N, C-alpha and C positions, 0 to 999 in steps of 0.2 A: 528817918537820914535820904535825903534826895543823891541817886547819879547823875550826872552830867555823862556827857555824849564823851566819848577823850575828842584829842585834838587831830584836826585834818594837819595832816604836814605835807607839803606842797614844796614842791623845788629840785633840786641838787644834793641838798646836805652836806656843801661844803664847810659852813658856816667856823666849825669851832675848829675842823686842821687846818683851814686857811689862815682863819687867826690865827693861830699858834706857828705854822711859818713865815709866815709875816713877822711875827716879832723875833722868833727865832732866826732866821736869813736878819733880822735885823741888827742881832745884838750880832752877831759873828762880823757883816760888815762894818759894825762900831768899833768891834775890837780890832780888826785887819786897818781901819782906815788908821786908826790910836798905833797901832804899830809902822804904817808904812809911814809916818808923820817922824815917827822915834830914830826910824830908820836914817832916814832924809835929813832928818834936823841935826843928826850924829855927824851922818860920813860928808853932808854937806857936797853931793854929788855936782862938779860943775860941765863932762861933759858925757859921749857916748860909751867911751867905754866902763865911767865911774858907773854909769846906769847899770852896764852891763854884768857887771862884779855884783851889785848889789841881787841879780836876777838869776846868778852861777848857781848861787846856792840850792839847793834842792828844796829845803825847808823854805824858803820865798817864792820859789814855785809853784809849792803843793799849797802854800793860804794864800798865794795869788789866785791862784785855779780855783777854790773852794769859796774863796769873795766873790768871782767869777760866777761861781754855779746858782751860789746864794744867791747875786743879783741876779739872775738870770731865770730863776725858780720864783724870787717876789714879784719883779715884772711879769711872770707868767701870771701867777695871781692875782693881780692887781687889772690886767688887762683882762684878761676871762672872766672878772667879776664886774669888770665898767661893760663890756660885751654883752655880758649875761641880763646885765637890768637894766642896756641903751637900744641894744639890735632888736628888734624883735620877728623878724626873716631869719628863720630858720635855716634856709640856704646861704645866707649873706652871712649871719652867723658863724657858721661849720666853715664858710671859705676864710672868714680872718682869720678863727681860733687858728683850722690848720697853714693860712699863711706866717700865724703870730708863732707858732710851733716850728717852723722849720727856720724860719728868720733867729730865732732863739738857738736854738740848736746848731746854725751853721755856726754864729758865733761861737758858741763854745768850742767847737771841733777847730775854730779859727782858734780862738784864746790859746789851744794845747798848742796848736803847730806854731804859736808865735813863743809860746811861754819854752818850748820844747826842741828849738831849730837854733 
């Protein structure tokens, strides 16, 4: 029996976790879009007050917040992987990572402000 040397593993080891995050968040986003489409075609909102009444329900706000959190997390995984693959200078890549993180967190906080104001 011949022994072969073990694999040399390199990289950040995000593969399976990233794949699962992308799939789970995508499934939730599809669920939300189907829900929102059903609500909109059922109620047919024609003005601001009608739209405001749709989002006045706590379950709709929470579901919308979860959708946006999934969207931002989905975006983070994709953008991070693109930056890791194509931006080879560590300083530039780290700076871009930080800018993307702050931007997505800002948008998440802003979303909470919009949904609950």
